[in-house]
N, C-alpha and C positions, 0 to 999 in steps of 0.2 A: 418458412423454415429459416432459422438463424444461421449465421455464417459458420459458427463452430459446429453445428449439427451437420451442415452440408459438407464441410471438410471431412467429417468423420465417416461419411458414407463409403468411399472406396476403401478406407482402412477397415471398416466393419466387414466388408465382403472379403477382404484378404484374410481376416481372422476366421470368418465362417468357412472358408475353403482351405484353412490350415496352410496358407501360403503368405509369405511376407515379402513384398517387393523390395529390391535393393534400396537401401537408404532409409527404410522405415525403422525407427528405433522404439524402445520400450515406451517412452513418453507418448508417442503417437498412438501406439496400440492401446495404452491406458485411456487416452482421449476417446478412442473408438468405443471402448467398453462403457464409457460414461454416457455416450449418446447412441444407444442401440438402434440398428437400422429399422425404420418403421415398417417397410414393406416386408422384410424378412420375418418380422413378428407375426405376419399374417400367412406366410407360406409354409409348406411342408418342411419341417426341421426336426432336429433332435429335441425331445422334451426337456425344458430347462430344469424341471424338478426331478426327473429320473431319466438319465441318458440312455437307458435300455429300451426306451419307448420313443414313439414319434408324436409330433404335435402339429396341428394345422389350425391356422387362424386363432391361435391362443388357447386351443383346447387339446388335451392329450387324446390320442386316438389309437384304436387297434385297426390294423389294415387286414381285411379279409376279402378274398376274391375267389371267383370261379369263372375263368375266362377262356375265350377262344384260343386257337393254336397260333396266336401271335401275328397273323397276316392281315389284320384289319385295314392297314394303310396300303401295303404293297399289292393287295388284291382288290381291284376296283369293283369286282362283282359282289363284294361283301358290303352290305348296308350297315355301316357302323352306328348310324343314328338309332336304329331299332335295337341293336345290340347293347349300346350303352344305356338306353332307357330300360332295357330288361334287367341289367345289373342293378340299376337304382331301384327298380320296382321290387327286386328280390332282396333288397337290403344289404347289398355288397358294395364295396368301395375300392376295388383294385382290379386292374387289368395289365397284362404284360404285352409289350409291343416290340416286335422286331422291325427295325427301320427298313430292312430290305437293302441295306448297303452291302452289296456283294453276295448276299446269301438268299437263296430261294430253293425250294425242294421240288423234285420231280413227283409226278403223280404216283401214288402207291408207296411213297417212302414211309418206313416204319409201320407199314400195314394200316395207315390212317386213311379212312374213307372220307371223302369230301374235305380234304386237308386245305385249310385256308392259306397255308404257306406254299401251296402248290397251284397257283393260278395258271391258266392257259398261257403258254410262253409269250405270245404276242400281246397279252394283257398285263403282264408283269410290269408294275409301276416302280421304277427305281429312281434314286435321286439324280441319276445322270440322264441326259437327253439321248434319244436315239439318233443315230447318224442316217445318212442316205444310203449307206452300204448294207445290203442284205447279208445274212449269214449268222445271226444270233442262234445259238444251239437250241434255244427254246422256241424259236419262231419269230419272225420279224427282223428288223434291222439291228446291227451291232450298236454298241454304246459309244458315245464320245465322252470320255472322262474329264474333258476340259470344259464341258458345258453342263449346266444344271437343267433339270426338268422342273420348271416352275409349277406345273400341275401337281407334281409330287409334294412339294413343300406346302402348297395350298391345302392339299388333302391332309397332310400331317398336322398342320395347325388347326384345321377344322375338327379333326379327331380330338385333339387335346382340349380345345375350347368346348366341344360338346361334352367331353368327360367332365370338365370343370362344372358345367351347368348341372350335371347329374351327381356332383360331389364324388366323383370317381378318380382315384389316383392312378397315374400312368407310369409304369416302369418303361422307360425308353431304353431298350437294349440296343446298343449301337452296333455291335458286331457279333458274328457267330462263326465258329470254326467249321471247316468242311470235314464232315465225318467220313465221307466216302467220295470217290471220284465222281459219282453221279451228281453231287451237289457242286463240286468244283467245275464240272463241265458246263454248268448253267450260270456261273458267276460272271458278272461284268468285269471282274478282275482277271478272269482267264484271258490269255492273250488272243484266243480265237474270237472272243466276244467283244473286244473293244478295238477302236481304230487308232489308238494312241501308242501302241507298242509296249504297253505296260504289262508287267507280269510275265515277260518272256523267260522261258526256262526256269520258272519258279514252281516248285512242288507245292501242293496244297498245304503241306505241313510247314511251309516257310512263309506263308502269306503274312502272318501276324508275328513277325520277328523284327529286330532292329538291324539285322545285318544281311539277311538273305531274301529280302522282299522284292527285289527286282524293280525298284522304283515305286512300289505300291504305297509305301508309308506316306509319301507326300499327298496322295489322293485321300488316304485315310484321315490325315490331319486336317486337310481342307474340309472334308465332310463334317468332322466334329465341330469345327469352327462355325460352319454354316448352320448346323442343327441347333447349336447352343445359341446362336444369334436369333434364329427364327423363334425359338421357344422361350426366349427371355421374358416376355410379358406374363407368362402363366405361372401359377403357384401350386399346381396340383400334379407335379411330376418329379421324378428323380432319374438320374442316368445310371444305367448299368453298363460297365465297360464292355463286357463280352459274355455271351452265353456259354456256359460249360467250357471255359478255357483250358480245363484239364484234359481235353481231347484235342486232337488235330494240330499239335505242335505249337500252340500259343504260349509264348514265354512270359514269365513274370515281369521281366524288364520291359517288354512291350506294353503290358497292362499298366505298369507304373508310368510309362511315357504318356499313354492316353489319358490316365487320370490327371496328370499335370496339364495336359492340353485342355481338358475340360475346365480345370480350375483357372488356368490362365485366360481362357476365353470368356470367363464370367466374373473375374475377380472384381470388376467395378460395376457389375450389374446391380440393379435394384432388387432383383429376385434371384440370388445365387441358389442353385439347386444342389441337393445332396448327391453324392456319388456312391454307387453300390458296386461291390465286387462279388461275383459268383465264385464260391470257394471250392466246393466239392459236392459229389453225391454222397448221401448219408451224413458223414461227419468228417471233420479234420480240425486240427488246432492251428490257428493262425499265429505263427511265430514271428513273422516279419511283416506286420501290417503296412500297407501303403498309406502314407500320412493323409492323403486327400480323401480316403475312403471312410465313410461314416456308417455305412450299412453293409452287413455281410450276409449274403444269401446262400442257402444250400438247397439241393434238390433231393427229393425222396427221403426227407429227414425223419425217418422213423426207425427206431425210437429216437426221441429228440435230443440225443446226446450232444448235438452241435451247440445247443444253448449253454449247457454247463461247461463244455470243453473250451468255450470262448468267453467265459464270464470275465476273464482278465481284461478284455477289451473295453468293458463297460460301455458298450454301444449296442444298438438294436441288432438282433439276429432274426433272419427270415427263412421261411421254407417256401420258395416261390415256384416250385414245380413238383407235381405229383404224377403218379402213374405206375403202370406195370404191376398192378395188384388186382387185376380183373376189372370188371365193369360194374360191380355191386357198390352200394353206397357205404356200407359199414367200414371198410378199411380206410377210406378217405375221411369220413367223419371222425373216426377215432384218431387218425393222424393229426387232424386239425385241432381237436380238443387237447390231445396230448402235448402238441407243440406249444400252444399258447399257454396251457397250464404249467408248462415247464419254464415259463418266463420269456417265450418268444414274442416278437413284436409284430410279425407279419406272416400270414399264411395265404397262399394263392394256389388254388386247385386248377389243373389243366382239364378243361371241360369240353369234351368232344361233341356235346349236343348242339354246339354253336357251329354253323356252317353257312356258306353262301346259300341263300334261299331259306335258311332256318335260323335267322338272326335272333329269334326269341328263345333259342335254346331248346328246340323240340325235336331235333334230328334223332331218329331211331337208328343208332349205329349198330353194326354187327358185333357179335361176341368176340371177334378177333381184334377189336380195337384195343390199343395199348393202355387204356384207362377208362374212366367213367365220367359221369356228369349228367344231370337232368334237373328239372325244376324242383323235385322233392329234395334232392341233395342240397341244392342252393338254399332252400328254406331251412334246412338243418344247420347250414353255415350261418345263416342269419340268426338262428336261435343262439348259437355259440357267441356271436358278436354281441348280441343284446344282453346275454347273461353276464359277460365280463364287463361290458361298458356300464352296466348298472352298479358296478362295484368301484371303489376307489383303487383301481388296479395299479396305478403308478405308485401307490403307497403300500402295496402288498409285496411280500417276498415269498420265494419258493420255500415251502416247508418240507425239508428233507426227512423229518422224523415221522411223517404220516405213514401209516402202515396198515396192512390187512392182517389181522390177528387170527381170523378163522374164516375158512371158505371151503366149499365142496369142489370148486374148480379153481384153476389158476387165475388170479386177479392182479391187476396193476392199479396203483393209486397215485395220484399227483395232487398237490394242494398248494394254494396261494393263501397267505395269511397276513392279516393285520391283527396280531394276537389278541389285543384287548377289545376289538370291535367286530371284525369280519373274518370268516374263513370260507374259501371256495375249494371244493374237492371234486375230483373226477375219477371214477372207477370204471374199469373195463376188463372184459375177459381178454386173455392173451391169445386165444385161438382165432386165427384169421378166417372167419366164415361169414357168409351173408347173414343179415338179420333174420330172414325168414327160415334159415336152417337151424335156428336155435329154439330151445324151449326155455320158459322162464326158470331162472334159478330158484331152487327151493330156499325158503327163509332159513337163516342160520349164519349168513356171512356177518363178519364183525370187523369194524375198522377202529383205529385209534388215532386221535389227533391231539396235538398240543394246543391248548387254549388258556386264556386267563380264567381264574375262578369266577363263578357267577352263573346266571341263568342265560341259556342260549336257545334261540328258536331255530330249528332245522327245517329247511324246505328241500324235499327231494324232487328233482326235475328229470323228466324223460328227454334226453337229447334228440330223440327221433321226432317227437311231436312238439317239444318245447313246453309241455304242460306239467304242472305240479302234480306229482303222484300222491304225496302225503306230506303232512306237516306235524311236527311234534316239538314240545318244549322240554328241555332237560337242564339239569343243574350239575355243577361240579365244584367241589371245594378245593381241588388240587389243580394241577396243570395238564392233566390228561383227561380226555373225554372219549368214552367208548360209545359207539353207535352201531345199531343194527339196521342196515339198509333194507328197504322193501324188496321183494323179488323183482328181478329184472332180467333181460335177455342178453344184450350185448354190452350196454354201458349205462351209466347213471351219474347224474350231477347232483351236487349238494351245495347249498348256501347256508352258512351259519351266521346268525347275527346275534350279538350279545344284547340282551334286553335289560339285565340288571347286574349290578356288581355284587 
């Protein structure tokens, strides 16, 4: 590596993290742009041709997952090797991970059976070492926040390394608010659970603030620095500041502080990681974006209004948690298709079929579970990913003019288009029912799409099986193409390819 290129490396990472150290001037930044960072070109980053998508190792990607309930590292009873191998086998490439930094759940929380975020208290693996003093509320000794548990960091790195081997991207979610007192009572930050006097007289709603944290902010910042240092060698992850910060008193100022800490901790790394912010349930419009944040994630983002509402950011938008719509497959399959067809970059389902002892995703959970997940649904997500990645999706745009012109039942349609070459469309019924409760719609539905004049080949795909239902060739001399879908039950996908001008 020549001297000019080596000097450019720390400047490049400053640009990548949207952070400019004091004394860096425009000429230096331009120098960095002339010599792009070689390692970053290989890691997870914003796609250089379309900043609404992600890119990994030089190729644009769609991120699609169906993962366990975030406890794969903090719960030693969970065999993450089998879990990650299952995700890879099922054709998925995303998992969400809670670090266990101060957050763990009691058994039975949110009516979740075999909750991976609720290990037996004395097994809970936290970043901090146990002391010799008994009295942790979950069982075992209290924590010493001035000492690290090296076993934890070894397991964290092994998880990320194994995920990389299976081409799975890891969302490393650093913190989580305390929804109820039951979670706060189990936290190492609770004054009864540590020997350091930290967190005295702090309410659970003040833990993630800049002014009422009772000394906890120092431990939070130290933890961020340690995690960022440990995971520096890997290129298959990004950091999310905090899960659902819109609950539990988490302030925007604190989130901005943590984002800066992440950026500062890695500004001269060879592999600077993207930073994500969890914005809201359903949707919200980001009016004051944190400069270091490059990925904005939403939960339960159906309908996918969050994508259009934040188009002004010109950055990837994700739907990284699903649930509370029953245990059937149809609602979550439709949510995934709808979100990515609206221009979203990331979709990750919360899959309760993964549990300790069931790391291959075969746990038969009860109907009371707050969400779904099973091998069949994961195959359907794989069909979706394959369908879109077979198209030049980074060169396609949302086609707002697509419409249903005739139907016997309420239908929704979304389309992505490269008008002179390809169109992808997705149609689904708006009734939220299981697939097996439906009958095939009678023929007679009609849709209208804007396309370039010429001959087009239409392939109708069943999102449930991934199989082609029918194929037809049609012509148009104008810019509107009318098609009649074959009968379907819940949803139907369409790929149009222009064959002649």
